[in-house]
C-alpha positions as CSV (number, residue, x, y, z in Angstrom):
1,M,-10.2,-38.4,24.1
2,K,-11.1,-38.1,21.2
3,K,-12.8,-34.8,22.4
4,L,-10.3,-33.5,23.7
5,A,-8.9,-35.0,19.8
6,A,-11.5,-32.6,18.7
7,I,-11.6,-29.8,21.2
8,L,-7.9,-29.0,19.9
9,C,-9.2,-29.1,16.4
10,L,-11.6,-27.0,16.9
11,S,-10.0,-24.4,18.9
12,A,-6.7,-24.2,15.6
13,L,-9.2,-23.9,13.1
14,T,-10.1,-20.9,15.6
15,T,-7.0,-20.0,16.4
16,G,-6.5,-19.8,12.3
17,A,-9.1,-18.7,11.1
18,F,-9.4,-15.1,13.4
19,A,-5.2,-14.4,12.3
20,Q,-3.9,-11.4,11.9
21,G,-1.1,-11.1,9.8
22,L,2.8,-9.0,10.5
23,V,3.1,-6.0,8.9
24,T,6.1,-3.3,9.4
25,F,6.2,0.2,9.9
26,L,9.7,0.5,8.3
27,N,10.5,3.4,6.4
28,T,13.6,4.9,3.6
29,S,15.2,8.1,2.9
30,T,13.1,8.0,-0.4
31,T,9.7,6.8,1.1
32,L,9.3,10.5,3.7
33,S,6.0,12.2,3.7
34,S,6.5,15.7,4.3
35,A,4.6,18.6,4.9
36,T,3.5,22.0,3.2
37,V,3.5,24.8,6.9
38,N,2.6,28.3,5.6
39,G,3.5,27.7,1.7
40,V,7.2,25.3,2.7
41,S,7.5,22.0,2.2
42,A,9.0,19.9,4.8
43,N,10.1,16.5,6.3
44,T,7.2,15.7,8.7
45,S,10.0,16.1,11.4
46,G,9.6,17.9,14.7
47,A,8.9,16.6,17.8
48,A,8.4,12.8,18.5
49,G,4.6,12.8,18.4
50,S,3.9,16.5,15.4
51,Y,3.0,14.2,12.7
52,Y,0.8,10.3,13.6
53,Y,0.9,8.1,10.4
54,G,-2.0,5.5,10.1
55,L,-3.2,1.8,7.5
56,L,-5.7,2.1,5.0
57,I,-6.0,-1.3,4.1
58,S,-9.3,-2.5,1.2
59,A,-9.8,-6.1,-0.2
60,T,-8.7,-4.3,-4.0
61,A,-6.6,-1.2,-4.8
62,N,-9.8,0.8,-6.5
63,G,-10.6,0.6,-2.4
64,P,-13.1,1.8,-0.1
65,F,-10.3,1.8,2.1
66,T,-11.0,1.7,6.1
67,F,-8.7,2.6,8.4
68,S,-7.2,-0.7,10.5
69,G,-6.5,1.2,13.8
70,L,-2.8,1.2,13.5
71,Y,-0.8,4.1,14.1
72,A,2.4,5.3,14.2
73,T,4.1,9.0,14.5
74,N,7.3,10.3,13.7
75,L,10.7,9.9,15.6
76,A,12.7,13.2,16.3
77,A,14.8,11.9,12.8
78,P,11.9,13.0,10.1
79,G,9.1,11.8,9.0
80,R,10.1,7.8,10.4
81,F,7.3,5.5,11.6
82,N,8.3,4.3,14.8
83,G,8.8,1.2,14.4
84,G,10.2,-1.7,12.7
85,N,9.7,-4.8,14.7
86,S,6.4,-6.2,13.2
87,I,2.3,-5.2,14.2
88,Q,-0.2,-7.6,14.0
89,C,-3.1,-5.8,11.7
90,P,-6.7,-6.3,12.7
91,G,-8.5,-7.2,9.5
92,W,-5.7,-8.3,7.0
93,A,-4.8,-12.9,7.7
94,A,-1.9,-14.3,8.2
95,G,-0.8,-14.5,3.5
96,A,-3.7,-12.7,3.2
97,T,-2.9,-10.7,-0.2
98,M,-4.2,-6.8,0.8
99,S,-4.2,-3.6,-0.6
100,Y,-3.2,-0.6,1.9
101,E,-1.6,3.5,1.6
102,V,-1.0,5.8,4.8
103,A,-2.3,8.8,6.2
104,V,-0.1,11.6,7.1
105,W,-1.5,14.3,10.0
106,S,-0.3,16.2,11.9
107,A,-0.9,16.4,16.0
108,S,-2.9,19.7,15.8
109,L,-6.0,17.7,13.8
110,G,-5.2,15.4,17.3
111,Q,-4.3,12.0,17.8
112,T,-7.0,9.9,17.1
113,W,-8.3,9.0,13.1
114,Q,-11.4,10.8,11.4
115,N,-13.6,9.2,8.4
116,G,-14.1,12.4,7.9
117,W,-11.2,12.9,6.6
118,L,-11.0,10.9,3.8
119,T,-14.2,13.2,2.7
120,G,-12.5,16.9,3.2
121,T,-13.8,17.0,6.6
122,F,-11.3,19.0,9.4
123,T,-12.1,21.3,11.8
124,A,-8.7,21.9,12.6
125,N,-6.0,23.5,10.6
126,G,-3.1,21.2,10.2
127,N,-2.0,19.1,7.4
128,F,-3.3,16.2,5.8
129,G,-1.8,13.9,3.0
130,L,-2.3,10.4,1.6
131,S,0.2,7.5,0.0
132,G,0.3,6.0,-2.7
133,V,-0.4,2.7,-3.2
134,A,0.5,-0.7,-2.7
135,T,-0.3,-3.9,-2.8
136,G,0.7,-7.0,-0.5
137,V,0.9,-9.5,1.7
138,S,0.8,-10.1,5.8
139,G,3.5,-12.1,6.9
140,G,2.9,-15.0,10.7
141,L,2.1,-18.4,8.1
142,G,3.8,-21.1,8.7
143,A,6.8,-22.8,11.7
144,P,9.0,-20.5,11.3
145,A,6.7,-17.4,10.7
146,T,6.8,-15.9,7.0
147,P,8.5,-12.5,7.6
148,S,6.2,-9.7,7.6
149,N,5.3,-6.9,5.2
150,N,7.5,-3.7,4.6
151,L,5.0,-0.9,4.8
152,F,7.2,1.6,3.3
153,G,10.8,-0.1,0.9
154,G,10.7,-2.9,-0.6
155,A,9.4,-5.3,-3.5
156,T,6.2,-4.6,-2.3
157,G,6.1,-1.5,-0.5
158,I,5.3,1.8,-0.7
159,S,8.3,3.7,-3.3
160,S,8.0,6.7,-3.0
161,G,7.2,9.7,-1.0
162,F,4.3,11.6,0.0
163,S,3.5,14.8,1.4
164,A,0.3,16.3,3.2
165,P,-0.9,19.4,2.0
166,A,-2.2,22.8,4.6
167,V,-6.5,22.2,5.8
168,G,-8.9,23.9,7.1
169,P,-12.4,23.4,9.3
170,T,-14.9,23.3,6.7
171,V,-17.2,25.7,6.8
172,S,-20.8,25.0,7.5
173,P,-23.1,28.2,7.4
174,E,-24.9,27.5,10.7
175,P,-29.0,26.8,11.5
176,T,-29.7,30.8,11.2
177,S,-28.0,32.1,8.6
178,M,-29.4,29.9,7.0
179,A,-32.7,30.7,7.5
180,L,-32.0,33.9,7.6
181,A,-31.4,33.3,4.0
182,G,-34.7,31.5,2.9
183,L,-36.3,34.2,4.5
184,G,-34.9,37.3,2.4
185,A,-35.6,34.7,-0.5
186,A,-38.7,34.0,0.0
187,A,-38.8,38.5,0.5
188,L,-37.5,38.6,-3.2
189,L,-39.5,36.6,-5.0
190,I,-42.7,38.6,-2.6
191,F,-42.5,42.3,-3.8
192,R,-41.0,40.9,-7.5
193,R,-45.0,38.8,-7.3
194,R,-46.1,42.6,-6.5
195,K,-44.7,44.6,-9.6
């Protein structure tokens, strides 16, 4: 009986240590994201799935921020997250305080998050933007569980809209172009020394 009680206590502690907090992809009319397409800025509307959102988290407000693995998409309603239900967030323990920001990108950049986007590396034309930084406490602790943290709106959520400027592929010279440029520079140096 003592062994069984010890095993149950250990499993409860282990589960608590790896518990994920609850957050909600919830938006308000003042926290819509907008994209600039052909010089015109408008809410990220369009067919569902034409824009994606990702949650980035950090232990400090200054970062570095890492992608949490949580995605959302727009509905037919402009710029809204698909959700409103509580979602467990990997890397954000229940009851823990974290800083976070939300990224938005157009479907033309792909459905899957790319870390290179944070450094300005893109492989296609599209739109990409980051919200302001907010701080919140994830829900999920206690019985009944504490309410989830709203990512947008509320006292601690992201309280204003943000934009997604147009981005394009990062151009890097081909190796052959670099080699030809190097040969040309070497030739100029040789001819200069002969004079």
